[in-house]
N, C-alpha and C positions, 0 to 999 in steps of 0.2 A: 853690737856696734850700731851706732846711729848714722843715718844717712841724711845729709843736708843738700839743698839745691846747689850751693856753692861750697864744695868741699875744701877748696884752697883757702877759704876764709879761716878755717880752723888753725892754720899755721902762718898767719900773716899779720903779726903785730897787733894782737888783740889787747884792748884795755877795758877795764871794768870798774864800776863803782856802784854804791847802793844808796838809796834814800829811804829812811823810815817814814811811815805815814800812818795816821790813825783815822779810821772811818768811824763815823758816829751814826748809830741807828736812829731812824726817824721815830720809831717806837721801840721800847725794850723788847727783845726777842726772847720768848720763854722756851726753854727746853727742860727735859727731865734732869739735866745737870746744872740747872740754874738759869738766871736771867742774864742776857747779853746786852750791854749798853754801848760797847764800842768794839772795834776789830782792828788789831794792830797788824801791820804788814810792812814788808820791805820791797821796794822796786829795785830790781837788778838791771843795770844799764850796761850794755856792751857795745863797743865800737872798734873800728880799725884805726890805728894810729895815723895812717895816711889819709883817712876819710872820716874825720871826726864829726862831721855833720850828720852822718847816717848812723842812727843808733837803734839797736834792738833792745826791747824792754820786756822783762819777765817779772812775774809777781811771786814772791816767797811769803806765804801767809799761813804759818802753822796755826791750827785751832787750839786755843787754850784748853788744857785739860783733856785733850783727845789725841792730837798729833803726837807721834813718837819723837818729833823734833821740837816739841814745846819744852825747851830746856835752857838752862842759864847760859850755855856756851853757844847758843844759836848764832848770835851776831859775830862771835869770834870765828866760827866756821865760815860764815858768809864773807867776812873780811879775808880769810885765808884763800877762799876761792877767787876773790877779786885780785888778790896779790899774785896769784899763780894761775891766771886765766889762760895763759898759753898752754897749760896742761889740760886743756878742755876734755880730751878723750878720756883721761884718767877720771876726772870728776864725773863724767857721764856714765862710764862703765862700772866704776867700783868705789870712787872716793866719797860718794854721797849716799851710800846705802842707808845710813841712819838719819839722813836729813832729806826726806822725800820732798818737802816743799821747796827746798833750795834746788833740788834736782829738777823739779817741775819749772821753777823760775828760770834756771839756766837753759833748759831745753827750749822753753818758749822764747827767751831772748835771742838765742842763736837762730832759731827758725825765723824770727822777725828780721834779724840782721841779714840773713841769707836771702830774704825777700825785699831788701832795700829799706828796711825800717819803716814800712808803711802800715804796720799793724794788720797786714793781710798775710796770714801764715799758711792758710789752705784755700787758695782761690777756688771759687765755686759759684753756682747760682745764688747761694746764700750771701756771699760777700758782694755780689753784684746787685743785691737787693731784689732779686726776682722770686726767691722762695724763702719761707720762714721755717722755724723749727717748732713742732708741736710740744708744748710744755704742760706740766701739771700746775694747778693753782695751790700755793702753799698756805696752809692755815696754821698760824703760830699758836702755841699754848697761851692761854689767858683765862680769865674767868669766863663762865658760861656765856654771858650776854655778849662779851666782846668777840668770843670765838664764833658765836652765832652770826654776828654782824659780818665777820670776815667771810663766812660761808656764803651768806646772801650776796655779798659784793662779788665774790668770784663767780658764782652761778649766774648773776645778772650780766657779768662781763663776757659770758659765753664759754667758760671753761667746761670741758666735758670730762676732765679728770681732776679730782681734788685730792691733795695730800694733806692729811691732818695729823699734826703731832699730838700724841696722847701720853698719859702717864704722869701729868703734873697736877691736874685737878681730879676731883672725885670720879671714879670709873663710871658710876651710874650717870653722872652728868655727861660724860663723853658718849655713853651709849645713847643718851637722849639726843645729842647732836647728830649722831649717825642715823637715828630714827627719823629725825627731821628731814635729813637729806633724802633718805630712801622713800619717805612718804610722798615727796613731790617728784623725785627723779628715780625711776627704776634703773636697774643695772645696765640696760641697753643704752640709756641716755647719758648717764654719768658714772664713770669709774671712780672708786674710792680707794685710795691708798692710805694706810695709817703707818705712822712711824713712832715706835715706842722708845727708841733710843736706849734699849736695855732696861726699861723701867719695871718689867715684870720679874718676879722671882721664879726660879724653875718649878717650885712647888705649885704655884698658882697659874702658871702660864697656859697650860693646856685647857683648863677650865675657862679662862678668860677668852682664849681663842675660839672655843666652842660657842660661847655667847656672842662673840663678834661675828661669827660665820653667818648668822641669820641676815646680816646686812649685805651679803654677797660682795665682799670686799675683793678688790683686785689682788691685794697683797698686804702683808705687814712687815715692816722693816725691823730687824733686830729686836725681837720680843724680849729676849733676856740679854744680859751683858755678855760681851765677847769673852772668849777664853774658857767657856764651859762646853767643850766639844761634845761630850756624851749627851748632855741635856739638850743641846741644840740639835744634835742628830736625831734624838728621839722626837723632838717637836716637829722637825721637818718631815719625819715619817708619819706622824699621827695627826698633825694639825689639819683641820678642815679649811684653814685659810692659808694660801700659798705664802711661804716665808722668803724674804729677801735678806741676804747678808750685807751688812754695811760696815760697821766698826770692826767686824770679825776679820776683814781683809787687811787691816792696818798692821804693819810690822811683819808681813809675810814677804820674803824677798825673792827667793829663787823660783823658777818656773816649776820645778819639781814640788816645792812646798805648796805652791798655789794649787797645783793639780791634786795633790794629796789631800789638802784641806777640803776642796770641793767634792772629791770622790768619797771622803769619809762622811761629811755632814749631809751631802746631797740636798742642797737648798733648791728651791724652785727658781730663784732669781739671785743675782748679785747686783749691787749698786756701786758704780765706780766713781770715785772722786779723785781726779788726777793729782790735786794738791796733797792728798793724804796718802796715796799709794805710790807716788814717785814719778808722775808725769805720763806722757802718752805711750812711751815704749813699754813701761810697766803695765799700763792699762790694757794695751794690746795683748800682752801675755795673758792677763786675766781673761780677756774675751776669747782668746784661742782655747784656753783650758775649759772655759764655760761651754763653748760651742761643741767641743769634743765630747762633753758629758751631757749635752742637750739641756744645759741650764740657761735660762733667759737672763738678760742683762739690760741695764740702761745707765745713762750718765747723769751725774748730778754735780752742780757746783757746790762749793763749801764756803759760801759767804765771802768770796773774793771780791775785789773791786772790779770795775769794768775792764781793767787790763787782763786779769786772769779769766774773767768770764768770757771775754772776747775770744781768747785763745781756745778755751774749752768748747765754746759754742761752734767755732769754725771746725774744730776737729770732730765734734759730735756729728755735725751735718755730713761730713765725709764718710761716716760709718753707715749711713742709710738705714738707721734703725726705724722701725715702724711704731715703736712705743712712745708715749709722751715722755719727755726728758725733764729733769729737774733743774731748769736753767733760768727761772724767772726771778732771780734774787737781786738784780742790779738796781732796783728801785727802792731798796730797803734803807739806803743811807742818805744823810743830809748833804754830805760832801764827797760823793763819788765823783770820779773823773767824767767829764762830758765825753760822750762817745757816740759812734753811729748806731749802737745797740738801742733798740726800742721794742716795747711790748705793744702788740696790736691784738687785743683780745687774749686768746690763749696761745698765740704764736709770737715767738721772738724773731725779730727782723733786724737786718743790718742796712741802715740807710747810707748808701755809698756816697751821697752828696754831703753828709754831715761831717764836720771836722772834729778831731780830738782836741780836748783841752787838758794838757798835762802840766805837772809841776814845772816851774821855771828852772829849777835846779837841773833838770834833764838837759836843758839846752846849753849848759855851761860846762 
């Protein structure tokens, strides 16, 4: 059951519509699954019939080739939700199990609406502009020279935790990049996370992890593809580099399934992307299971626009995690929505004086 500040809102003449939107990357984003040039999403807008000027906005943005709701009937389901928005509790509790990004968008829009549609979902010193969120600096896959340039830029900007995507260029070149970082910055000064996005085969993974371990990495995300439980369990047990599960969490629904997965594989960390796992309520369940098993965790955005990133950042701050979070993706796009979010060095801040610039369709 979900709890909102204004519970009467859920049964008081709700209306909803959605707006498709396409974000364009400033530079193509390289992953082990291919190159990203744009990012398609839908903005879900909810309001009360008798107060049409106050609107809650949520973002529904399945990741192509990764999200379980990257499917042909996605927009059909989203329209169904809008046409039956008065049945909100059903959609939140059970109707969107197979559509986690719609569930995240719905949850966000309702939270926004219950807080008067000001895009302040979790009021805090963060939304007051008094405190920032410590983030890691993301290094996209590219050729060696361009990745090296990204590393140098992040380090000169003051990042003390670097996250480097690996698995697309030659492994020896990636080792050379890590060698460059460690030559100038010891473990105490700069933490290094690497994200393989499942690029290693189970047969080669342990040997590669052993070679990577000499760089004193903080962790490696998803060294092999999800769905290989026995192989992943073995790696988590034997790896000299702490392993974080990411894609492995997608498509796991009940709390019992979540706990069983973590108890079986026993990873050192899990990484939570609310868009991919079904929103804040589902993410909280993952955190509860992880903490029961003494598994570490942190939160990462999944290339959302500033609408989704804003919601995730505000929620993340409320969790009081001491680890760097993966939230610095808002500057990747040429046509992102102007928002109060801004990066200052390695910290994400919320400028409470800055206004939102949203699509005109939202106001009509």
